[in-house]
C-alpha positions in Angstrom: 0.0 0.0 0.0 2.7 2.5 0.5 3.3 2.7 -3.2 -0.2 3.9 -3.8 0.3 7.0 -1.7 3.2 8.3 -3.8 1.6 10.8 -6.2 4.8 11.8 -8.1 5.4 10.5 -11.5 8.2 7.8 -11.9 10.5 10.2 -13.8 10.4 12.8 -11.0 11.0 10.1 -8.4 14.2 8.9 -10.2 15.4 12.5 -10.6 14.8 13.2 -6.9 16.6 9.9 -6.0 19.6 11.0 -8.2 19.7 14.4 -6.6 19.7 12.8 -3.1 22.5 10.4 -4.1 24.5 13.3 -5.6 24.1 15.4 -2.5 25.0 12.4 -0.3 28.1 11.8 -2.5 29.0 15.6 -2.2 28.8 15.5 1.6 30.8 12.3 1.7 33.5 13.8 -0.6 33.6 17.0 1.6 33.9 14.8 4.8 36.7 12.7 3.1 38.5 15.9 2.1 38.2 17.3 5.7 39.5 14.0 7.1 42.5 14.1 4.8 43.2 17.8 5.8 43.0 17.0 9.5 45.2 13.9 9.1 47.7 16.1 7.3 47.7 18.7 10.0 48.2 16.0 12.7 51.2 14.7 10.8 53.0 18.0 11.0 54.4 17.5 14.6 55.7 14.1 13.7 57.3 15.5 10.6 59.0 18.3 12.6 60.2 15.8 15.2 61.7 13.5 12.6 63.4 16.4 10.9 64.9 17.5 14.2 66.0 13.9 15.0 67.7 13.7 11.6 69.4 17.0 12.1 70.7 15.9 15.5 72.0 12.6 14.1 73.7 14.4 11.2 75.4 16.8 13.7 76.5 13.9 15.9 77.9 12.1 12.8 79.8 15.2 11.8 81.2 15.5 15.3 82.3 11.9 15.3 83.9 12.2 11.9 85.7 15.4 13.0 87.1 13.5 16.0 88.2 10.6 13.8 89.6 12.8 11.1 93.3 12.9 10.3 93.7 16.4 11.5 93.0 15.2 15.0 95.2 12.2 14.7 97.7 13.7 17.3 95.0 14.3 19.8 93.6 10.8 19.3 97.0 9.3 19.7 97.5 11.3 23.0 94.1 10.1 24.2 94.9 6.5 23.3 98.2 6.8 25.1 96.5 8.2 28.3 94.0 5.3 28.1 96.8 2.8 27.8 98.5 4.3 30.8 95.3 4.1 32.8 94.8 0.5 31.8 98.4 -0.3 32.9 97.7 1.3 36.3 94.5 -0.7 36.7 96.3 -3.9 35.9 99.0 -3.2 38.4 96.4 -2.4 41.0 94.7 -5.7 40.4 98.0 -7.6 41.0 99.2 -5.4 43.9 98.7 -6.6 47.5 95.9 -5.0 49.4 97.0 -2.4 51.8 94.3 -3.5 54.2 95.6 -7.0 54.2 99.1 -5.9 54.8 98.1 -3.7 57.7 96.0 -6.5 59.1 99.1 -8.8 58.9 101.2 -6.2 60.7 98.7 -5.8 63.4 98.3 -9.6 63.8 102.0 -9.8 64.9 102.3 -10.2 68.7 103.5 -7.0 70.2 103.7 -7.1 74.0 104.9 -3.8 75.4 104.5 -2.1 72.0 102.1 0.7 71.4 101.5 1.7 67.7 100.7 5.3 67.0 101.1 5.5 63.2 101.0 3.4 60.1 102.1 4.6 56.6 101.9 2.5 53.4 103.7 3.2 50.2 102.9 0.8 47.3 105.5 -0.7 45.0 106.5 1.6 42.1 108.5 0.2 39.2 111.3 -1.9 40.6 111.1 -0.3 44.0 109.2 -2.7 46.4 106.3 -1.4 48.6 107.0 -0.3 52.2 105.0 -0.2 55.4 106.2 2.1 58.2 105.0 1.4 61.7 105.7 4.0 64.4 105.0 4.0 68.1 106.6 3.5 71.5 108.1 0.4 73.1 108.2 -0.3 76.8 111.7 -1.9 76.6 114.5 -2.7 74.2 113.9 -6.4 74.4 110.2 -6.0 73.5 111.1 -3.7 70.6 113.7 -6.2 69.3 111.3 -9.1 69.6 108.6 -7.1 67.7 111.1 -6.3 64.9 112.2 -10.0 64.6 108.5 -11.1 64.6 107.8 -8.7 61.7 110.8 -9.9 59.8 109.6 -13.5 59.9 106.2 -12.7 58.6 105.9 -14.2 55.0 104.4 -11.1 53.5 107.3 -8.9 54.7 110.8 -9.3 53.2 112.6 -7.1 55.7 111.9 -5.1 58.9 114.5 -2.3 59.4 114.8 -0.5 62.7 117.4 2.2 63.1 120.1 1.5 65.7 119.4 4.9 67.3 116.1 3.5 68.4 117.9 1.5 71.1 119.4 4.6 72.7 116.8 4.7 75.5 116.1 2.0 78.0 112.3 2.5 78.3 109.5 4.3 76.5 111.4 4.1 73.3 109.9 5.9 70.3 110.5 4.0 67.1 109.8 3.7 63.4 110.1 0.3 61.8 110.3 0.3 58.0 109.0 -2.9 56.5 109.9 -3.9 53.0 107.1 -5.9 51.4 107.9 -9.2 49.8 107.3 -9.4 46.0 103.9 -11.0 45.3 104.2 -14.4 43.7 102.5 -14.8 40.3 100.0 -17.7 40.0 
């Protein structure tokens, strides 16, 4: 029954349908165009970010190339030499005896009548062995001599030198014993 209520002729109904479709197509085209424009506008920040990132990378590449260029060869050689020196120091530190262990060994030696007041450590340098200097006071000459001999027999210490002038007093003797460290054995 709904067809019987339409009083327009068929030609006009088709023309009206085509106008509706063309208007709908025009609105869809405008919406598609607006969508493309908005998407393009939203891509601008990404484009700017990527341009800045590329500029930064190009500047970093130019900086690295300038460092590695032949004009800076002398500076690069000096830096490499300094790094080699630092590496040598680190290797020597790895094989050097621990100062804490050496002091612990010195303090572990029996010292009756001996009061220590100072400890000074000098690590080995080149062919010169490391030294440990112990200073303090001794109650008697015999106690001081026993302490010196006990230090000299410790395996980590090669020698314990005490100046003869330290024996000048009979009691309350100030002293400084210089201990030469034994060379570490290589594994």
